RODO-2510 file (C-alpha; in nm, 4 decimals, decimal comma):
residues 457
     n   res          X          Y          Z
     1     x     1,5769   -11,4171     0,3839
     2     x     1,5782   -11,2403     0,7295
     3     x     1,9069   -11,0616     0,6327
     4     x     1,7436   -10,9584     0,2938
     5     x     1,4425   -10,8222     0,4860
     6     x     1,6592   -10,6383     0,7334
     7     x     1,8729   -10,4969     0,4653
     8     x     1,5550   -10,3643     0,2830
     9     x     1,4307   -10,2209     0,6038
    10     x     1,7748   -10,0444     0,6559
    11     x     1,7557    -9,8909     0,2980
    12     x     1,4040    -9,7734     0,3469
    13     x     1,5029    -9,6219     0,6873
    14     x     1,8065    -9,4472     0,5260
    15     x     1,5764    -9,3198     0,2433
    16     x     1,3310    -9,1844     0,5027
    17     x     1,6252    -9,0156     0,6917
    18     x     1,7427    -8,8463     0,3671
    19     x     1,3864    -8,7438     0,2777
    20     x     1,3144    -8,6105     0,6151
    21     x     1,6406    -8,4144     0,6422
    22     x     1,6118    -8,3200     0,2725
    23     x     1,6280    -7,9536     0,3970
    24     x     1,9969    -7,9673     0,4530
    25     x     2,2915    -8,0218     0,2248
    26     x     2,6609    -7,9156     0,2924
    27     x     2,7954    -7,6508     0,0575
    28     x     3,1659    -7,6390     0,0111
    29     x     3,2965    -7,2912     0,0716
    30     x     3,5725    -7,1231    -0,1497
    31     x     3,8985    -7,1644    -0,0014
    32     x     3,9632    -6,7925     0,0049
    33     x     3,7067    -6,7307     0,2549
    34     x     3,9465    -6,8819     0,5142
    35     x     4,1457    -6,5704     0,4820
    36     x     3,8561    -6,3135     0,5417
    37     x     3,9125    -6,0882     0,8623
    38     x     3,6289    -5,9836     1,0913
    39     x     3,4017    -5,7580     0,9085
    40     x     3,5000    -5,9212     0,5685
    41     x     3,1669    -6,1137     0,5525
    42     x     2,8168    -5,9681     0,6204
    43     x     2,7634    -6,2244     0,9012
    44     x     3,0087    -6,0465     1,1208
    45     x     2,7842    -5,7588     1,1461
    46     x     2,5310    -5,9673     1,3737
    47     x     2,5598    -5,8409     1,7232
    48     x     2,4527    -6,0166     2,0600
    49     x     2,0922    -5,9491     2,1500
    50     x     1,9985    -5,7367     2,4589
    51     x     1,8460    -5,9501     2,7414
    52     x     1,4862    -5,8901     2,8354
    53     x     1,3155    -6,0544     3,1109
    54     x     1,4241    -6,4037     3,2021
    55     x     1,5221    -6,7055     2,9906
    56     x     1,2593    -6,9833     3,0305
    57     x     1,2272    -7,3476     2,9353
    58     x     0,8532    -7,3443     2,9889
    59     x     0,7771    -7,2797     2,6164
    60     x     0,7465    -7,4744     2,3029
    61     x     1,0750    -7,5646     2,1246
    62     x     1,3436    -7,8166     2,0583
    63     x     1,6186    -7,8500     2,3205
    64     x     1,8611    -7,6371     2,1009
    65     x     1,6431    -7,3247     2,1501
    66     x     1,5786    -7,3691     2,5256
    67     x     1,5965    -7,1815     2,7458
    68     x     1,5331    -6,8527     2,5485
    69     x     1,4030    -6,5102     2,5932
    70     x     1,0519    -6,5003     2,4552
    71     x     1,0288    -6,1147     2,4455
    72     x     1,2440    -6,0860     2,1560
    73     x     1,0539    -6,0327     1,8202
    74     x     0,6911    -6,1778     1,8370
    75     x     0,6092    -6,5184     2,0022
    76     x     0,2887    -6,6584     2,1037
    77     x     0,2213    -7,0302     2,1946
    78     x    -0,1153    -7,0321     2,0172
    79     x     0,0153    -6,9032     1,6882
    80     x     0,3034    -6,9858     1,4448
    81     x     0,4574    -6,6734     1,2954
    82     x     0,6553    -6,6459     0,9739
    83     x     0,8161    -6,3561     0,7659
    84     x     0,7422    -5,9989     0,7928
    85     x     0,9271    -5,6654     0,8297
    86     x     0,9207    -5,3562     1,0564
    87     x     0,8935    -5,0011     0,9718
    88     x     0,9049    -4,7083     1,2130
    89     x     0,5826    -4,5067     1,2182
    90     x     0,5156    -4,1365     1,2392
    91     x     0,3906    -4,2247     1,5785
    92     x     0,7429    -4,3233     1,6878
    93     x     0,6355    -4,6685     1,7381
    94     x     0,7604    -4,9763     1,5538
    95     x     0,5116    -5,1652     1,3390
    96     x     0,5670    -5,5345     1,2340
    97     x     0,3672    -5,6890     0,9596
    98     x     0,4050    -6,0641     0,9981
    99     x     0,1983    -6,3567     0,8781
   100     x     0,0970    -6,6583     1,0905
   101     x    -0,1569    -6,9255     1,1650
   102     x    -0,2932    -7,1063     1,4566
   103     x    -0,0426    -7,3422     1,6066
   104     x    -0,3115    -7,6217     1,6086
   105     x    -0,3900    -7,5967     1,2396
   106     x    -0,4730    -7,9288     1,0901
   107     x    -0,1340    -7,9537     0,8917
   108     x     0,0788    -7,7739     1,1416
   109     x     0,3361    -7,5689     0,9674
   110     x     0,2144    -7,6764     0,6144
   111     x    -0,0901    -7,4734     0,6925
   112     x     0,1062    -7,1750     0,5772
   113     x    -0,0779    -7,1338     0,2445
   114     x    -0,3655    -7,0129     0,4383
   115     x    -0,1758    -6,7776     0,6655
   116     x    -0,3038    -6,4322     0,7686
   117     x    -0,1079    -6,1109     0,7711
   118     x    -0,1110    -5,9381     1,1177
   119     x    -0,0319    -5,5842     1,2446
   120     x     0,1831    -5,6027     1,5575
   121     x     0,3235    -5,3061     1,7471
   122     x     0,6047    -5,2326     1,9863
   123     x     0,7492    -4,9241     2,1508
   124     x     1,0915    -5,0833     2,0955
   125     x     1,2531    -5,1937     1,7672
   126     x     1,3199    -5,5460     1,8986
   127     x     0,9964    -5,6129     2,0642
   128     x     0,8136    -5,7778     2,2139
   129     x     0,5495    -5,7190     1,9444
   130     x     0,1831    -5,7462     2,0219
   131     x    -0,0798    -5,8030     1,7461
   132     x    -0,3280    -5,5158     1,7222
   133     x    -0,4972    -5,5924     1,4080
   134     x    -0,5565    -5,8356     1,1239
   135     x    -0,4751    -5,7081     0,7654
   136     x    -0,6059    -5,9974     0,5669
   137     x    -0,5112    -6,3372     0,3910
   138     x    -0,1572    -6,3567     0,2674
   139     x     0,1965    -6,4954     0,3029
   140     x     0,5512    -6,3694     0,3124
   141     x     0,4564    -5,9923     0,3659
   142     x     0,6870    -5,6991     0,3046
   143     x     0,5785    -5,3476     0,3590
   144     x     0,7207    -5,0303     0,2042
   145     x     0,6078    -4,6768     0,1952
   146     x     0,5579    -4,4842    -0,1415
   147     x     0,6698    -4,1343    -0,2164
   148     x     0,3073    -3,9974    -0,1529
   149     x     0,3030    -4,1472     0,1816
   150     x     0,0709    -4,4498     0,1368
   151     x     0,1850    -4,7927     0,2611
   152     x     0,1914    -5,0931     0,0442
   153     x     0,2038    -5,4587     0,1831
   154     x     0,3274    -5,7133    -0,0614
   155     x     0,2131    -6,0775    -0,0111
   156     x     0,2439    -6,3789    -0,2436
   157     x    -0,0020    -6,3060    -0,5518
   158     x    -0,1427    -5,9876    -0,3939
   159     x    -0,1008    -5,6497    -0,2139
   160     x    -0,2655    -5,4339     0,0527
   161     x    -0,2706    -5,0456     0,0296
   162     x    -0,3502    -4,7815     0,2991
   163     x    -0,3112    -4,4265     0,3930
   164     x    -0,2136    -4,5328     0,7317
   165     x    -0,0276    -4,8089     0,9148
   166     x    -0,3476    -4,8665     1,1046
   167     x    -0,5535    -4,9209     0,7842
   168     x    -0,8090    -4,9641     0,6556
   169     x    -0,6286    -5,1990     0,3886
   170     x    -0,7439    -5,2298     0,0384
   171     x    -0,6750    -5,5536    -0,1446
   172     x    -0,5186    -5,5660    -0,4981
   173     x    -0,2541    -5,7096    -0,7101
   174     x     0,0584    -5,5992    -0,8731
   175     x     0,0960    -5,5706    -1,2402
   176     x     0,4180    -5,7294    -1,3561
   177     x     0,5258    -5,6810    -1,7277
   178     x     0,8296    -5,8946    -1,8214
   179     x     0,8679    -5,6841    -2,1543
   180     x     0,9039    -5,9980    -2,3642
   181     x     1,1845    -6,1392    -2,1419
   182     x     1,1827    -6,4669    -1,9753
   183     x     1,0552    -6,4436    -1,6137
   184     x     1,3335    -6,5947    -1,3852
   185     x     1,1794    -6,8585    -1,1716
   186     x     0,8466    -6,7091    -1,1199
   187     x     0,7324    -6,3740    -0,9371
   188     x     0,6831    -6,4988    -0,5830
   189     x     0,8867    -6,3839    -0,2757
   190     x     0,9142    -6,0264    -0,4107
   191     x     1,1235    -5,7650    -0,2382
   192     x     1,1350    -5,3739    -0,2973
   193     x     1,3604    -5,0884    -0,2553
   194     x     1,2601    -4,7226    -0,3046
   195     x     1,4856    -4,5172    -0,5305
   196     x     1,5831    -4,1455    -0,4918
   197     x     1,3236    -4,0358    -0,7412
   198     x     1,0313    -4,2276    -0,5600
   199     x     1,0452    -4,5074    -0,8180
   200     x     1,0847    -4,8596    -0,7016
   201     x     1,3369    -5,1545    -0,7603
   202     x     1,1824    -5,5100    -0,7340
   203     x     1,3841    -5,8355    -0,7036
   204     x     1,1864    -6,1506    -0,7758
   205     x     1,2497    -6,4803    -0,6263
   206     x     1,4530    -6,5882    -0,9212
   207     x     1,6763    -6,2782    -0,9058
   208     x     1,5238    -6,0706    -1,1915
   209     x     1,5250    -5,6887    -1,1672
   210     x     1,2099    -5,4976    -1,2176
   211     x     1,1136    -5,1234    -1,1961
   212     x     0,8013    -4,9191    -1,1247
   213     x     0,7534    -4,5471    -1,1305
   214     x     0,5499    -4,5425    -0,8017
   215     x     0,5408    -4,8897    -0,6579
   216     x     0,1797    -4,9360    -0,7694
   217     x     0,2110    -4,8683    -1,1293
   218     x     0,3290    -5,1612    -1,3401
   219     x     0,6745    -5,3221    -1,2708
   220     x     0,8805    -5,3856    -1,5884
   221     x     1,1538    -5,6335    -1,5966
   222     x     1,4762    -5,4876    -1,7007
   223     x     1,7132    -5,7742    -1,6570
   224     x     1,7681    -6,0607    -1,8938
   225     x     1,8957    -6,3118    -1,6160
   226     x     1,9484    -6,3724    -1,2606
   227     x     2,1590    -6,1402    -1,0647
   228     x     2,2326    -6,4015    -0,7950
   229     x     2,5703    -6,5492    -0,7383
   230     x     2,6960    -6,8057    -1,0090
   231     x     2,7132    -7,0856    -0,7715
   232     x     2,5143    -7,3898    -0,6939
   233     x     2,2172    -7,3220    -0,4786
   234     x     1,8479    -7,3346    -0,4179
   235     x     1,7927    -6,9598    -0,3907
   236     x     1,4929    -6,7908    -0,2458
   237     x     1,4109    -6,5211     0,0195
   238     x     1,5814    -6,2228    -0,1436
   239     x     1,5888    -5,8990     0,0452
   240     x     1,6920    -5,5637    -0,1147
   241     x     1,7535    -5,2278     0,0465
   242     x     1,9111    -4,8897    -0,0527
   243     x     2,1319    -4,6740     0,1553
   244     x     2,2700    -4,3243     0,0772
   245     x     2,5659    -4,4970    -0,0821
   246     x     2,4548    -4,8070    -0,2752
   247     x     2,1976    -5,0976    -0,2997
   248     x     2,2242    -5,4254    -0,0831
   249     x     2,0908    -5,7616    -0,1616
   250     x     2,1018    -6,0774     0,0365
   251     x     1,9693    -6,4126    -0,0995
   252     x     1,9308    -6,7468     0,0756
   253     x     2,0170    -7,0911    -0,0325
   254     x     1,7597    -7,2767     0,1675
   255     x     1,8918    -7,6090     0,0977
   256     x     2,2382    -7,5244     0,1900
   257     x     2,1341    -7,3117     0,4714
   258     x     2,3771    -7,0352     0,3700
   259     x     2,2985    -6,6851     0,2357
   260     x     2,5065    -6,4586    -0,0023
   261     x     2,5665    -6,0766     0,0095
   262     x     2,5679    -5,8460    -0,2965
   263     x     2,6099    -5,4740    -0,3676
   264     x     2,5235    -5,2558    -0,6551
   265     x     2,5500    -4,8987    -0,7574
   266     x     2,2337    -4,9091    -0,9577
   267     x     2,0264    -5,2141    -0,8642
   268     x     2,0813    -5,3871    -1,2127
   269     x     2,4652    -5,4774    -1,1981
   270     x     2,5721    -5,6601    -0,8783
   271     x     2,8830    -5,7398    -0,7147
   272     x     2,8899    -6,0752    -0,5083
   273     x     3,0849    -6,0386    -0,1742
   274     x     3,2857    -6,3240    -0,0181
   275     x     3,1765    -6,4910     0,3023
   276     x     2,8386    -6,6058     0,4503
   277     x     2,5785    -6,3475     0,4841
   278     x     2,4113    -6,5538     0,7462
   279     x     2,3607    -6,9192     0,8440
   280     x     2,2309    -7,1069     1,1582
   281     x     2,3952    -7,0047     1,4780
   282     x     2,3659    -6,6277     1,4696
   283     x     2,1296    -6,5882     1,7551
   284     x     2,3490    -6,5022     2,0629
   285     x     2,2424    -6,2885     2,3662
   286     x     2,4602    -6,0420     2,5687
   287     x     2,4721    -6,2892     2,8640
   288     x     2,6163    -6,5777     2,6405
   289     x     2,2779    -6,7564     2,5876
   290     x     2,2512    -6,9097     2,2413
   291     x     1,9412    -7,0129     2,0455
   292     x     2,0381    -7,2625     1,7827
   293     x     1,7342    -7,2361     1,5454
   294     x     1,7107    -7,5043     1,2698
   295     x     1,6273    -7,2572     0,9970
   296     x     1,6641    -6,8935     0,9357
   297     x     1,4490    -6,7662     0,6501
   298     x     1,2696    -6,4492     0,5139
   299     x     1,5314    -6,2136     0,6275
   300     x     1,4226    -5,8286     0,6421
   301     x     1,6089    -5,5314     0,7642
   302     x     1,5072    -5,2328     0,9737
   303     x     1,6767    -4,9129     0,8229
   304     x     1,7549    -4,5714     0,9543
   305     x     1,6999    -4,2346     0,7811
   306     x     2,0067    -4,2900     0,5751
   307     x     1,8965    -4,6425     0,4753
   308     x     2,1523    -4,8254     0,6921
   309     x     2,0404    -5,1638     0,8227
   310     x     2,0640    -5,1774     1,2069
   311     x     1,8559    -5,4818     1,2701
   312     x     1,7675    -5,8077     1,1066
   313     x     1,4399    -5,9892     1,1173
   314     x     1,4094    -6,3590     1,0515
   315     x     1,1411    -6,6138     1,0324
   316     x     1,2819    -6,9122     1,2552
   317     x     1,1745    -7,2631     1,3233
   318     x     1,3204    -7,5123     1,5566
   319     x     1,2847    -7,8136     1,3430
   320     x     1,2189    -7,9423     0,9865
   321     x     0,9014    -7,7730     0,8630
   322     x     0,7035    -8,0844     0,8044
   323     x     0,7963    -8,2022     1,1710
   324     x     0,5983    -7,9074     1,3134
   325     x     0,2687    -8,0580     1,3687
   326     x    -0,0546    -7,9318     1,5481
   327     x    -0,0422    -7,9204     1,9234
   328     x     0,3084    -8,0397     1,9574
   329     x     0,6256    -7,8650     2,1020
   330     x     0,7351    -7,7240     1,7635
   331     x     0,6489    -7,3955     1,6186
   332     x     0,8058    -7,0733     1,4551
   333     x     0,8446    -6,7125     1,5383
   334     x     0,9945    -6,3865     1,4170
   335     x     1,3184    -6,2801     1,5834
   336     x     1,5220    -5,9522     1,6012
   337     x     1,8926    -5,9437     1,5816
   338     x     2,0957    -5,6182     1,5953
   339     x     2,3433    -5,5329     1,3300
   340     x     2,6546    -5,3091     1,3362
   341     x     2,5586    -5,0030     1,1517
   342     x     2,8089    -4,8683     0,8958
   343     x     2,9646    -4,5353     0,9694
   344     x     2,8797    -4,2192     0,7659
   345     x     3,1781    -4,1205     0,5498
   346     x     3,2729    -3,9554     0,2251
   347     x     3,5869    -3,9333     0,0078
   348     x     3,7145    -3,5659    -0,0255
   349     x     3,9413    -3,6388    -0,3237
   350     x     3,7942    -3,4765    -0,6443
   351     x     3,9967    -3,6933    -0,8977
   352     x     3,9365    -4,0765    -0,9494
   353     x     4,1157    -4,2953    -0,7245
   354     x     4,3345    -4,5662    -0,8635
   355     x     4,6725    -4,7322    -0,8113
   356     x     4,8640    -4,4037    -0,8897
   357     x     4,6663    -4,1985    -0,6219
   358     x     4,9152    -4,0944    -0,3417
   359     x     4,6842    -3,9810    -0,0634
   360     x     4,3222    -4,0523    -0,0125
   361     x     4,1163    -3,8288     0,2169
   362     x     3,8273    -3,9633     0,3950
   363     x     3,5791    -3,7766     0,6242
   364     x     3,4214    -3,9858     0,9076
   365     x     3,1168    -3,8274     1,0767
   366     x     3,0333    -3,8309     1,4343
   367     x     2,6846    -3,9127     1,5353
   368     x     2,4842    -4,0370     1,8445
   369     x     2,6785    -4,3178     2,0004
   370     x     2,9771    -4,2644     1,8009
   371     x     3,2671    -4,0207     1,8210
   372     x     3,4801    -4,0123     1,5115
   373     x     3,7656    -3,8272     1,6891
   374     x     3,7939    -4,0636     2,0028
   375     x     3,6349    -4,4109     1,9336
   376     x     3,8343    -4,5311     1,6261
   377     x     4,1469    -4,7689     1,6575
   378     x     4,3410    -4,5726     1,3883
   379     x     4,6101    -4,8431     1,3460
   380     x     4,3405    -5,1015     1,2739
   381     x     4,1875    -4,9035     0,9905
   382     x     4,2249    -4,9980     0,6229
   383     x     4,0592    -4,8419     0,3378
   384     x     4,0036    -4,9128    -0,0277
   385     x     3,8378    -5,1783    -0,2463
   386     x     3,6444    -5,4553    -0,0683
   387     x     3,8527    -5,7081    -0,2317
   388     x     4,1514    -5,5853    -0,0394
   389     x     4,0130    -5,4720     0,2927
   390     x     3,8014    -5,7812     0,3448
   391     x     4,1316    -5,9720     0,3556
   392     x     4,3124    -5,7334     0,5894
   393     x     4,4877    -5,5355     0,3191
   394     x     4,3978    -5,1938     0,1673
   395     x     4,5556    -4,8538     0,2382
   396     x     4,6838    -4,7529     0,5835
   397     x     4,6395    -4,4298     0,7966
   398     x     4,9027    -4,1657     0,7413
   399     x     4,7591    -3,8862     0,9639
   400     x     4,4389    -3,7390     1,0810
   401     x     4,2765    -3,3891     1,1059
   402     x     3,9811    -3,2731     1,3100
   403     x     3,6746    -3,1152     1,1164
   404     x     3,4329    -2,9845     1,3556
   405     x     3,2988    -3,2862     1,5374
   406     x     3,4215    -3,5193     1,2422
   407     x     3,7446    -3,6575     1,1557
   408     x     3,9344    -3,6521     0,8210
   409     x     4,1756    -3,9528     0,7655
   410     x     4,4511    -3,9293     0,5299
   411     x     4,5301    -4,2695     0,3937
   412     x     4,8307    -4,3709     0,2001
   413     x     4,7206    -4,4552    -0,1552
   414     x     4,9346    -4,7500    -0,1918
   415     x     4,7419    -5,0845    -0,1904
   416     x     4,4003    -4,9212    -0,2113
   417     x     4,3113    -5,1666    -0,5021
   418     x     4,0449    -4,9388    -0,6423
   419     x     3,9807    -4,9582    -1,0090
   420     x     3,7054    -4,9262    -1,2623
   421     x     3,5190    -5,2136    -1,1313
   422     x     3,4857    -5,0521    -0,7865
   423     x     3,1887    -4,8184    -0,7177
   424     x     3,2273    -4,7765    -0,3429
   425     x     3,5145    -4,7546    -0,1028
   426     x     3,5335    -4,9747     0,2128
   427     x     3,6645    -4,8760     0,5474
   428     x     3,7239    -5,1727     0,8020
   429     x     3,8731    -5,1741     1,1310
   430     x     3,8009    -5,1633     1,5029
   431     x     3,6841    -4,9294     1,7706
   432     x     3,9160    -4,8663     2,0680
   433     x     3,7042    -5,1009     2,2558
   434     x     3,7536    -5,3930     2,0009
   435     x     3,4238    -5,3682     1,8231
   436     x     3,3719    -5,4002     1,4591
   437     x     3,3925    -5,0702     1,2650
   438     x     3,3065    -5,0476     0,8903
   439     x     3,1560    -4,8087     0,6390
   440     x     3,1177    -4,7525     0,2607
   441     x     3,1225    -4,4421     0,0783
   442     x     3,0817    -4,3306    -0,2924
   443     x     3,3932    -4,2680    -0,5159
   444     x     3,4819    -3,9663    -0,7388
   445     x     3,4415    -4,0273    -1,1037
   446     x     3,1874    -4,2935    -1,0659
   447     x     2,8424    -4,2467    -1,2562
   448     x     2,5752    -4,3617    -1,0172
   449     x     2,2775    -4,2852    -1,2413
   450     x     2,0145    -4,5447    -1,2317
   451     x     1,8253    -4,7209    -1,5107
   452     x     1,5170    -4,5465    -1,6256
   453     x     1,1624    -4,6985    -1,5851
   454     x     1,0535    -4,8147    -1,9259
   455     x     0,7879    -4,6028    -2,0859
   456     x     0,4684    -4,7879    -2,1841
   457     x     0,1636    -4,6739    -2,3606
***
């Protein structure tokens, strides 16, 4: 009888353990990912974080995130922060719109449905950010700027609109018209990208694609299904952005704690890239300090004037969410991690590039912090289809030619791998000091026209 009771107790304990750690499952990676070279996966772009102040253990947090540098992002022992993204204001300052709630809230982290959106400001893009104002109720905020200069903050089931980053903010709701199509897994966790004509692309939590003429006028669903990778996963937290070359999308499998990276020429048709976009373990500092956060969610990116992402922002937590209780040593914050920025480049060939192309001419531009004529390790460079260069293949350098401050590189056409399925060429290699160097460029003969916003009466 005692053995039976003990066995039952062990089963219950095991079930509790599975339930408690139900936010973790191991996902099997494709075998081909083992052959990716550095820069072949998005995760390789995360850089060490600059050190500010001194690392301290006299703060909240599990042992895996201690000691740490509290001046990165936004952190406050009295509040738990979650989500949010950064925009650079006309004042030259960096403005973070983040949600949060008092750390001593009755349900701890599970108080999140009652979170508040805060406006925080910093002179530096990676913080520390200080709250200067309260916007209103809401969760998972994402701010974007319309063509007319107004700002819009999305929150679950709502929006705030203002002429200024400093408010006042007027509350409202988005209009989402599925156009008779099935809405894929609801319309929460929305993410937005402004298109060249001032219209907006929206990706919903389930991976559906929507368009709006202004970002405030109705969004119409134009996709019939999800654009996410056709793999097992519990997907959420999409983030979409547009550069001068293409669209980018990252979506997180919260159960597997692995994210996927996709690219698109038009925002509707997406190409899945191999390798992890991010996963736990990416928070490393220049002095070697690591912060092993339990979860990384709500990724957002800070973009430059060309749309290139040069910083990632995450909501991070040091334990399982329901273990974060009021007045304990657990909490959450928003962190900033620098990203390697893609180089500005263009193909000079006029004709479409394919397997018969003899030579590919690529112009690499110099800019602040990068000298195209001096900084590249030419022997390491490969150019072509991402399917090739991500695995160390692609076209090799034949010769170079200076063009003002820039550099024109002549690549041997052999092995470029480019065909009708490719809409962007990829450059991958190293700088002379061994750092990652990459870039994307548009290709001749490719139609980059975008889907029109549906007309409605």
